[in-house]
N, C-alpha and C positions, 0 to 999 in steps of 0.2 A: 615808905610811900612809893606809889607807882603812878606814873603819868602815861596816859594812853592816847595815841593819835591814830585815827582811822584814815584810810585812803582807799581810792578805787571806785567810789560811787560815780555814776554818770547816767545819762539817758541811753537806754537800749530798746530794741524792738522785742516784741513778744517772741518767745522761744530762744532768745539769745542767752549767752553765758557771760558771767562777770565774776571777777575775783576781788574780794575785799581783803585788805590787810590792816592789821592793827600793830603798831610798833609800841613797845613798852620800854620805859626807862627803868633803871635800877638793876642791881646785880643778883637779885633773888627771884627772877621771873619764873624759874623752874619750880618755885614753891607756891605759885598762884594758880588756882583754878580760873579758867577763862570762859566767858560766855558772849554770845552775840544776841542782841535784842533788836527789835525794830518798832517804830512808831509811825503809823500813818496819820494823816490829818484827821482830827476829830475822834481818834481812837486812843485807847490806852496802849502803853508800851507792852509788847508781848515777847515772850521767849522764842528764840529761833533755834539756837544750838549751844551746847556746852561741851567743854573738854576738861578732863582732869589735869592736874599739874604735870603728870608724866606723859600725858597724851594717850595713855592706854585706853581710857574710857571716854566715850562720847554719848551724847543724847541729842535728839532732835524733836522739834515740834512736828506733829502729824502733818501739818500743811506743807512742810518742806522735806519730809523724809523721802529719800530716793532721788531728790533733786539737788540738795545742798550737802556740802561736806566741810566739816571743820577740821583744821589741823593746826599744829604749832611746831615751831622750831625754837627750842629752848636755847640753842647756841646763838641764835640771832635775835632773841627776845621778840619774836613775832607770833601772832596767831592770824590765821587766814580763814576766809569763808568762800569756798568755791560754790558758785550758784549757777546751776544749769537749768535749761528749759524755763527761763523766767516768764512769769505771767504778770498781767497788769495788777493783780492783787498783791504782788510782791512789792509794789511801790511804797516806799517808806524811807524814813531816816533810819539808818542802821548804826547801832552803837555796840562797841565792845566794852566789856566789863571784867573786873578782876576781883578775886577774893583770895586772901591768904589761906591756903588749905593744903592738905596733903592727901592725895588719893581719891578725892571726891570731886563731883561736879554738882552744880546747883542750877535749878530751873527757875527759882523765884528771883525777881529783880531785887527784892529787899535783902537778899543774902549777899549781894555784891557791895564792895566798899569803894571801888574806884570805877570811874566811867570816862570814856572819851567824849569828844564833842559831837560825834556823829558824822556820817557821810550819806548824802542823798542818793538813793537809787530810784530811778523812774523808768518804768517799763511801759512803753507805748503799745497800743493795740493796733 
C-alpha cells in the first residue's frame, strides 16, 4: 500500500513557475509508476504527466508539453512536477497517483491504484 501527499500548490500570476511535490510512503516506491492529473471545477479529471518506475520514461499531455516536467527521486520517495509559464487554464486541483508497475507509465486515471488528496493551483490573469 502507498500513501501519497501532495504539496506546493498556491496562487500565482500568469507566466509564473511552480513546483509541486508528492511524497510517498512505503519502501517499494521505486516499483511504482507515477502520474500527475488535474481537475478543474466542472470538468473531468485529466492526465497531465506520467513517469515510469525507474524515471527513464515520461509522457505529457499536449497542453503542458514544453512547459511542465515530471521527475522522481526514488531515494527520497518523491515525485515532482515543475510547471513553468503557467496559464489561467492550468488552474485546477492537482493529484498525484501511483500504480505498481515496472518499466511502464500510464495515461489513464483508471490504471492507477493510489491517489493523493490533491493540491490547489490557481493562476490569475
